[in-house]
N, C-alpha and C positions, 0 to 999 in steps of 0.2 A: 543552601542546598548542596554545594560542593563539600562542605564540612560533614554534612549528614551522610552523604554517599560514601565518603572516605571511611566512615565508621563501620560500614557494612562489610561482612565477610564475602569471600568469593562465592560461597554456597548461597548466601542471601541474595547477592546480585544475580546469580543464575536463576534463583527461584522467582524473582520479580519478572524476569523476561520469559519465563516458561508459562505455557498455557494450561488451562483446565477446562473441561467441557461444562462445568457448572456455570450457571447464569445468575446474575443479581436481579434481573428484571423478568417480568412475565413473558415478554415477547423475545427474549434473548435467544439467539440461534447458534452462536459460535463460541460461547464461553467467555471466560475472563482470564486475566493473568493471575498467578498465585498471590494471595495476600500474605503479609507477614504481620500478624496481629501484635506480636510482642514489640514490634517497631512502629505500631500504629499506621501501617501501610495497608490500605484497603484493596480489595479486588477492583479491577478496572473493567467495566463492561464494554465488550467489543461488539461490532456488528458489520456485516457486509452490506454493499449497496450497488450491485451491478446495474440495476435499473430502478433505483430508489432504495430507500432504507428497508432492509429486510427484517420484519418483525412478525413472528409466528402468532397467529390468532388476531392480528390487528390489520388495519388497512391504511398504511402510509401512502403518500402520493406515488404514483407510478410515473417515472421519468423516461425520456428517450435514452437509449444506450449510449455508451461512450463514443462509438463510431458515428452516431448521428450528431452528437454535440460537436465533435471535431469537424464534421462536414459544414458546420456553420461558419468556421473561421472567425468566431466572434469571442474575443477575450472577455468582454463585459458579460456576455451571456454565460460563459463558463464560471465566472465569479458568482453571478446570481444563482446559478445552478448549485454551487457549493454552499452559498448562504442559505438557500431554501432547505437543503438536506440538513444543514447544520441546525436550523430551527427544530426540525423533527428529531434530531439526535437529542437535543436538550429536552424536548417534550417526552421522549421515551426513555430518558435517563441513560442514554448511550454516551460513554466517555470517550470512546476511541473507535474511529472508523477504519476498517481494513480496506483502504483504497486511497486514491484511485489506482486502477491497474493500467500500467503504461507500457506494456511490452509491445514490441514491433510486430506488425503483421508479416509473417514469412510463409507459414503453412496455410494454404487456403481452407484447409479442413480443421484449423485450430479451434478447439472447443470454446475458447474464450475470446475469439476475435471480436464479437459484438461489444464486449466490455472494454476492449482496447481502443485506442484513439486513432491510430493511423500507421501507415508504413513509413511516414516521414518523421524523423526524430525531433526536428524543430517544432513542427506543428503539434505533435503529441506532447512534448515537454512543456511548451509555452502555455498551451491551454490547460494542461494538468496543473501547472503552477497556479494559475488563476482560480481553478477549482479548489485547490488546497487553501489558498488565501481566503476564499469565501467561507470555507468550513471553519478555519481557525479564527475568523472574525467572531464566531460564536463560542469560542473556547473549546472546540472539539478537536481532539488529537487526531492526526492522520498518519497512515502508514502506506506509503507508495510501494507498489509491488509489480512484478516479482523479479527480484534482482538476481540473476539476469537471464535473458534468452529463453524464457518460458514460451516456446512457440507452439506447443501442442499439449493436449491433456492426456492422450493415450500413453500409458506407461510413463507418466511424467516423473515418477519417483526413481526410475532406473534409466531412462533414456539419456543420451548425451548429445548436446548441440555442438557440432563440429564447426568451428568458426575461426577464420584467420584473425590475427591480432589487428590488422587494419580494419576489417569489417566490425570487429568487436568495438574498437575505439570510435569509428566514424558513424556507426549505426546503433548498435545495441546498447552501448553505455551512454551515448550522447543524449538520448532521451532523458536519462536520469540526471545528466549534467544540467540540462536546461531546466528541469523541474527544480533542482536544488539551487540553481542560480537565481530563479525568479520567485522562489517561495521558501518556506522553512518548515517542511513536514516534520512531524514528531519522530518518525521512525521509518526504516526501510525493511521490508520483508524479503528474506532471501527466497530463491526459487528452490523447488525440489529437484529439478533436473541437474545433470552434470554439465560442465562446459569443458569440451576437449578432454573428456574422461574423468574430470575431477569435480567432486561436489564443492559447492561454495563453503569455505570455512572462514574463520576470522582473518587469517593471514591473507587469503585471496581477496576478501572483501576490502581490506585496507589497501592492498595493492591496486585494486580496481578503482577505489575511491580516489587514490592519489592520481590516477590517470585522468580522472574527471576534472581535477582542479586546473 
């Protein structure tokens, strides 16, 4: 795989990780990555799962939200949760799940609070890791999100989360540290918001990842 990736141009690498609203499956809702047919790289079907796998026109199992799962403090239940959704991903031909969402509760009016796990980074990261492990037991790719500090939905493409370096390290990034420490997710989705005035770019992401190690 390393040799194959080394053959790809920068444009091809960028194409693989960019999205398209087209779907490979009947119930697809959030599109695929771009295929590169001349390299025999197919499109990878993605899906969301805030309270169970989202498939338009079908009826997958409805699950409790992330906040309810975290309230169980039960790592075995988190893994079983992931395994069960993983079975459904296989059934509906979903290759890559856009989740879990592991941001920290800070804004009580946050639009995605129900999908997040907790205000505690250890609890959220530890249970999210077991959820990821359950999914990947079924060969389903996972994308933890949103990196980082996605505390609200209102104007999330333009707002800036103003956070001290200490709070960033001890709270907001630590949840990702624990998830990566106890599991091996396929990818990390960056957030839309800015952090201290700057959007997450490649250099910032590498800097933050180094802080997690």
